[in-house]
DSSP file (Angstrom, degrees, kcal/mol; ACC not computed):
  #  RESIDUE AA STRUCTURE BP1 BP2  ACC     N-H-->O    O-->H-N    N-H-->O    O-->H-N    TCO  KAPPA ALPHA  PHI   PSI    X-CA   Y-CA   Z-CA
    1    1 A X     >        0   0    0      0, 0.0     4,-2.1     0, 0.0     5,-0.2   0.000 360.0 360.0 360.0 -35.4    0.0    0.0   -0.1
    2    2 A X  H  >  +     0   0    0      1,-0.2     4,-2.6     2,-0.2     5,-0.2   0.868 360.0  54.9 -62.6 -36.2    2.9    2.3    0.8
    3    3 A X  H  > S+     0   0    0      2,-0.2     4,-2.3     1,-0.2    -1,-0.2   0.864 106.9  50.0 -68.4 -34.7    4.5    1.6   -2.5
    4    4 A X  H  > S+     0   0    0      2,-0.2     4,-2.1     1,-0.2    -2,-0.2   0.932 113.4  45.2 -67.4 -48.8    1.3    2.7   -4.3
    5    5 A X  H  X S+     0   0    0     -4,-2.1     4,-2.1     2,-0.2    -2,-0.2   0.873 114.0  49.6 -62.0 -37.8    1.1    5.9   -2.3
    6    6 A X  H  X S+     0   0    0     -4,-2.6     4,-2.4     2,-0.2     6,-0.3   0.923 110.2  50.2 -69.5 -42.3    4.8    6.7   -2.8
    7    7 A X  H  X>S+     0   0    0     -4,-2.3     5,-2.0     1,-0.2     4,-1.0   0.893 113.2  46.4 -63.8 -38.0    4.6    6.1   -6.5
    8    8 A X  H  <5S+     0   0    0     -4,-2.1    -1,-0.2     3,-0.2    -2,-0.2   0.883 112.4  51.0 -66.5 -38.3    1.6    8.4   -6.8
    9    9 A X  H  <5S+     0   0    0     -4,-2.1    71,-0.5     1,-0.2    -2,-0.2   0.874 116.7  37.1 -72.2 -39.8    3.2   11.0   -4.7
   10   10 A X  H  <5S-     0   0    0     -4,-2.4    -1,-0.2    69,-0.1    -2,-0.2   0.542 110.8-115.0 -91.9  -6.1    6.5   11.1   -6.6
   11   11 A X  T  <5 +     0   0    0     -4,-1.0     2,-0.7    -5,-0.2    -3,-0.2   0.769  68.7 137.8  82.0  27.9    4.9   10.6  -10.0
   12   12 A X     >< -     0   0    0     -5,-2.0     4,-1.4    -6,-0.3     3,-0.4  -0.898  33.6-170.4-109.2 109.7    6.5    7.2  -10.8
   13   13 A X  H  > S+     0   0    0     -2,-0.7     4,-2.9     1,-0.2     5,-0.2   0.780  81.5  65.8 -65.5 -29.1    4.0    4.9  -12.3
   14   14 A X  H  > S+     0   0    0      2,-0.2     4,-2.7     1,-0.2     5,-0.3   0.937 102.7  48.5 -64.8 -42.4    6.2    1.8  -12.0
   15   15 A X  H  > S+     0   0    0     -3,-0.4     4,-2.5     1,-0.2    -1,-0.2   0.927 113.0  47.9 -58.5 -44.7    6.1    2.1   -8.2
   16   16 A X  H  X S+     0   0    0     -4,-1.4     4,-1.9     2,-0.2    -2,-0.2   0.894 113.8  45.6 -63.3 -42.3    2.3    2.4   -8.3
   17   17 A X  H  X S+     0   0    0     -4,-2.9     4,-2.1     2,-0.2    -2,-0.2   0.897 114.7  47.4 -69.0 -41.7    1.9   -0.5  -10.7
   18   18 A X  H  X S+     0   0    0     -4,-2.7     4,-2.0    -5,-0.2    -2,-0.2   0.912 112.9  50.0 -70.4 -39.6    4.2   -2.8   -8.8
   19   19 A X  H  X S+     0   0    0     -4,-2.5     4,-2.3    -5,-0.3    -1,-0.2   0.893 110.4  49.3 -60.1 -42.6    2.5   -1.9   -5.5
   20   20 A X  H  X S+     0   0    0     -4,-1.9     4,-2.6     2,-0.2    -1,-0.2   0.886 109.7  50.9 -68.1 -39.0   -0.8   -2.6   -6.9
   21   21 A X  H  X S+     0   0    0     -4,-2.1     4,-2.4     2,-0.2    -1,-0.2   0.880 110.8  50.0 -61.2 -39.0    0.3   -6.0   -8.2
   22   22 A X  H  X S+     0   0    0     -4,-2.0     4,-2.0     2,-0.2    -2,-0.2   0.893 111.1  48.2 -69.4 -39.8    1.7   -6.7   -4.8
   23   23 A X  H  X S+     0   0    0     -4,-2.3     4,-2.9     2,-0.2    -2,-0.2   0.918 113.0  48.3 -62.0 -47.1   -1.7   -5.7   -3.2
   24   24 A X  H  X S+     0   0    0     -4,-2.6     4,-2.1     1,-0.2    -2,-0.2   0.881 112.3  49.1 -63.3 -40.3   -3.7   -7.9   -5.7
   25   25 A X  H  X S+     0   0    0     -4,-2.4     4,-2.1    -5,-0.2    -1,-0.2   0.914 112.0  48.0 -70.1 -37.3   -1.4  -10.9   -5.1
   26   26 A X  H  X S+     0   0    0     -4,-2.0     4,-2.9     2,-0.2    -2,-0.2   0.945 112.7  47.8 -66.8 -49.1   -1.7  -10.6   -1.4
   27   27 A X  H  X S+     0   0    0     -4,-2.9     4,-2.1     1,-0.2    -1,-0.2   0.832 110.8  52.2 -63.2 -29.6   -5.4  -10.3   -1.5
   28   28 A X  H  X S+     0   0    0     -4,-2.1     4,-2.1    -5,-0.2    -1,-0.2   0.902 110.4  49.0 -66.9 -40.3   -5.6  -13.3   -3.8
   29   29 A X  H  X S+     0   0    0     -4,-2.1     4,-2.1     1,-0.2    -2,-0.2   0.931 111.9  48.6 -64.5 -44.1   -3.5  -15.3   -1.4
   30   30 A X  H  X S+     0   0    0     -4,-2.9     4,-2.4     1,-0.2    -1,-0.2   0.890 110.4  50.3 -63.7 -38.7   -5.7  -14.2    1.5
   31   31 A X  H  X S+     0   0    0     -4,-2.1     4,-2.8     1,-0.2    -1,-0.2   0.869 109.1  53.1 -67.5 -34.1   -8.9  -15.1   -0.4
   32   32 A X  H  < S+     0   0    0     -4,-2.1    -1,-0.2     1,-0.2    -2,-0.2   0.903 110.6  45.8 -66.9 -37.1   -7.5  -18.5   -1.2
   33   33 A X  H >< S+     0   0    0     -4,-2.1     3,-0.7     2,-0.2    -2,-0.2   0.912 116.2  45.5 -65.8 -43.9   -6.7  -19.1    2.4
   34   34 A X  H 3< S+     0   0    0     -4,-2.4    -2,-0.2     1,-0.2    -3,-0.2   0.917 122.9  34.2 -63.3 -49.2  -10.2  -17.9    3.6
   35   35 A X  T >< S+     0   0    0     -4,-2.8     3,-1.4    -5,-0.2     6,-0.3  -0.042  81.4 151.2-102.6  30.1  -12.2  -19.8    0.9
   36   36 A X  T <  S+     0   0    0     -3,-0.7     3,-0.1     1,-0.3    -3,-0.1  -0.393  74.2   7.4 -63.5 134.9   -9.9  -22.9    0.6
   37   37 A X  T 3  S+     0   0    0      1,-0.2     2,-0.4    -2,-0.1    -1,-0.3   0.844 106.7 125.5  59.3  35.6  -12.0  -26.0   -0.4
   38   38 A X    X   -     0   0    0     -3,-1.4     3,-1.1     1,-0.1     4,-0.3  -0.963  66.7-140.0-125.2 143.5  -15.0  -23.8   -1.0
   39   39 A X  T 3  S+     0   0    0     -2,-0.4     4,-0.4     1,-0.2     3,-0.3   0.618 102.2  68.6 -65.7 -15.9  -17.3  -23.4   -4.0
   40   40 A X  T 3> S+     0   0    0      1,-0.2     4,-2.8     2,-0.1     3,-0.3   0.646  74.8  88.9 -80.4 -16.1  -17.3  -19.7   -3.1
   41   41 A X  H <> S+     0   0    0     -3,-1.1     4,-2.6    -6,-0.3     5,-0.2   0.888  85.7  48.8 -54.9 -47.0  -13.6  -19.2   -4.1
   42   42 A X  H  > S+     0   0    0     -3,-0.3     4,-1.9    -4,-0.3    -1,-0.2   0.887 114.3  47.6 -61.3 -35.5  -14.2  -18.5   -7.8
   43   43 A X  H  > S+     0   0    0     -4,-0.4     4,-2.4    -3,-0.3    -2,-0.2   0.902 111.8  48.4 -72.2 -40.1  -16.8  -15.9   -6.9
   44   44 A X  H  X S+     0   0    0     -4,-2.8     4,-2.4     2,-0.2    -2,-0.2   0.903 112.7  48.6 -63.5 -40.1  -14.7  -14.3   -4.3
   45   45 A X  H  X S+     0   0    0     -4,-2.6     4,-2.2    -5,-0.2    -2,-0.2   0.875 111.4  50.4 -68.6 -34.4  -11.8  -14.1   -6.7
   46   46 A X  H  X S+     0   0    0     -4,-1.9     4,-2.5    -5,-0.2    -2,-0.2   0.926 111.4  47.9 -68.5 -43.1  -14.0  -12.6   -9.4
   47   47 A X  H  X S+     0   0    0     -4,-2.4     4,-2.0     1,-0.2    -2,-0.2   0.884 110.7  52.3 -63.3 -38.2  -15.4  -10.0   -6.9
   48   48 A X  H  X S+     0   0    0     -4,-2.4     4,-1.8     2,-0.2    -1,-0.2   0.899 109.7  48.7 -60.8 -43.6  -11.8   -9.2   -5.9
   49   49 A X  H  X S+     0   0    0     -4,-2.2     4,-2.0     1,-0.2    -2,-0.2   0.881 110.4  49.9 -67.9 -38.8  -10.8   -8.7   -9.5
   50   50 A X  H  X S+     0   0    0     -4,-2.5     4,-2.7     1,-0.2    -1,-0.2   0.865 109.3  53.5 -66.0 -32.5  -13.7   -6.4  -10.2
   51   51 A X  H  X S+     0   0    0     -4,-2.0     4,-2.1     2,-0.2    -2,-0.2   0.846 107.5  49.7 -66.3 -35.2  -12.9   -4.4   -7.1
   52   52 A X  H  X S+     0   0    0     -4,-1.8     4,-1.8     2,-0.2    -2,-0.2   0.914 112.4  47.5 -68.4 -41.3   -9.4   -3.9   -8.3
   53   53 A X  H  X S+     0   0    0     -4,-2.0     4,-2.0     2,-0.2    -2,-0.2   0.923 111.5  51.8 -60.5 -47.4  -10.7   -2.8  -11.7
   54   54 A X  H  X S+     0   0    0     -4,-2.7     4,-2.3     1,-0.2    -1,-0.2   0.890 109.3  48.9 -55.9 -45.4  -13.2   -0.4  -10.1
   55   55 A X  H  X S+     0   0    0     -4,-2.1     4,-2.4     1,-0.2    -1,-0.2   0.836 109.4  53.3 -66.8 -32.3  -10.5    1.1   -7.9
   56   56 A X  H  X S+     0   0    0     -4,-1.8     4,-2.3     2,-0.2    -2,-0.2   0.862 108.6  49.2 -67.9 -37.3   -8.3    1.6  -11.0
   57   57 A X  H  X S+     0   0    0     -4,-2.0     4,-2.3     2,-0.2    -2,-0.2   0.911 112.2  47.9 -67.9 -42.8  -11.0    3.4  -12.8
   58   58 A X  H  X S+     0   0    0     -4,-2.3     4,-2.0     1,-0.2    -2,-0.2   0.931 112.3  50.3 -60.6 -43.2  -11.6    5.7   -9.8
   59   59 A X  H  < S+     0   0    0     -4,-2.4    -2,-0.2     1,-0.2    -1,-0.2   0.945 110.7  48.3 -59.8 -49.1   -7.9    6.3   -9.6
   60   60 A X  H >< S+     0   0    0     -4,-2.3     3,-1.0     1,-0.2     4,-0.2   0.896 111.4  50.1 -65.8 -36.6   -7.6    7.2  -13.3
   61   61 A X  H 3< S+     0   0    0     -4,-2.3     3,-0.3     1,-0.2    -1,-0.2   0.915 123.2  31.4 -64.5 -40.5  -10.7    9.6  -13.1
   62   62 A X  T 3X S+     0   0    0     -4,-2.0     4,-2.4     1,-0.2    -1,-0.2  -0.017  81.4 120.1-111.7  26.8   -9.3   11.4  -10.1
   63   63 A X  H <> S+     0   0    0     -3,-1.0     4,-2.4     1,-0.2     5,-0.2   0.861  74.0  52.0 -65.9 -36.5   -5.5   11.0  -10.7
   64   64 A X  H  > S+     0   0    0     -3,-0.3     4,-2.1    -4,-0.2    -1,-0.2   0.934 112.5  45.6 -67.1 -43.8   -4.8   14.8  -10.9
   65   65 A X  H  > S+     0   0    0      2,-0.2     4,-2.1     1,-0.2     5,-0.2   0.925 113.0  49.6 -63.9 -43.1   -6.5   15.4   -7.5
   66   66 A X  H  X S+     0   0    0     -4,-2.4     4,-2.6     1,-0.2     5,-0.2   0.923 112.6  47.9 -60.2 -44.6   -4.8   12.5   -5.9
   67   67 A X  H  X S+     0   0    0     -4,-2.4     4,-2.2     1,-0.2    -1,-0.2   0.859 110.0  51.9 -65.5 -34.2   -1.5   13.6   -7.1
   68   68 A X  H  < S+     0   0    0     -4,-2.1     4,-0.5    -5,-0.2    -1,-0.2   0.880 112.0  45.3 -68.2 -37.1   -2.0   17.2   -6.0
   69   69 A X  H >< S+     0   0    0     -4,-2.1     3,-0.9     1,-0.2     4,-0.4   0.920 116.4  46.1 -74.1 -43.0   -3.0   16.2   -2.5
   70   70 A X  H >< S+     0   0    0     -4,-2.6     3,-1.6    -5,-0.2     4,-0.2   0.881 101.6  63.7 -65.4 -35.2   -0.1   13.7   -2.2
   71   71 A X  G >< S+     0   0    0     -4,-2.2     3,-0.9     1,-0.3    -1,-0.2   0.676  88.8  71.7 -70.0 -14.7    2.5   16.0   -3.6
   72   72 A X  G <  S+     0   0    0     -3,-0.9    -1,-0.3    -4,-0.5    -2,-0.2   0.844 101.7  44.9 -62.0 -34.5    1.9   18.4   -0.5
   73   73 A X  G <  S+     0   0    0     -3,-1.6     2,-0.4    -4,-0.4    -1,-0.2   0.367  95.4  94.0 -98.4   3.7    3.7   15.8    1.7
   74   74 A X  S <  S-     0   0    0     -3,-0.9     5,-0.1    -4,-0.2   -68,-0.0  -0.784  82.7-107.8 -98.6 139.3    6.6   15.1   -0.6
   75   75 A X    >>  -     0   0    0     -2,-0.4     3,-1.2     1,-0.1     4,-0.8  -0.229  33.7-110.8 -56.2 151.2   10.0   17.0   -0.3
   76   76 A X  G >4 S+     0   0    0      1,-0.3     3,-0.9     2,-0.2    -1,-0.1   0.899 115.6  57.3 -58.6 -40.6   10.6   19.5   -3.1
   77   77 A X  G 34 S+     0   0    0      1,-0.2    -1,-0.3     0, 0.0    -2,-0.0   0.749 109.6  44.1 -64.8 -22.1   13.4   17.4   -4.6
   78   78 A X  G <4 S+     0   0    0     -3,-1.2    -1,-0.2    -7,-0.1    -2,-0.2   0.495  85.6 114.8-101.7  -5.2   11.2   14.4   -5.1
   79   79 A X  S << S-     0   0    0     -3,-0.9   -69,-0.1    -4,-0.8     2,-0.1  -0.331  74.4-105.8 -64.6 144.5    8.2   16.2   -6.5
   80   80 A X              0   0    0    -71,-0.5   -69,-0.1     1,-0.1    -1,-0.1  -0.457 360.0 360.0 -71.9 149.9    7.2   15.4  -10.1
   81   81 A X              0   0    0     -2,-0.1    -1,-0.1   -70,-0.1   -70,-0.1   0.432 360.0 360.0 -93.3 360.0    8.0   18.1  -12.6
């Protein structure tokens, strides 16, 4: 989660993408542990995937606002140009 916020704050999409992949992988692992040997696992994984896509769409729509708010907390040397 911190990698996603850091990537957004300093304007490095690679950090944001790698952080998001890590979050998705961890949530997939957790859902596998919770729904192990259950018929609900495919549905839980589908809902998790749709949630990640929905958050990505929200992020894309509000990217300028998110970056502006996060850049307030970043030192001047690390701010995106």
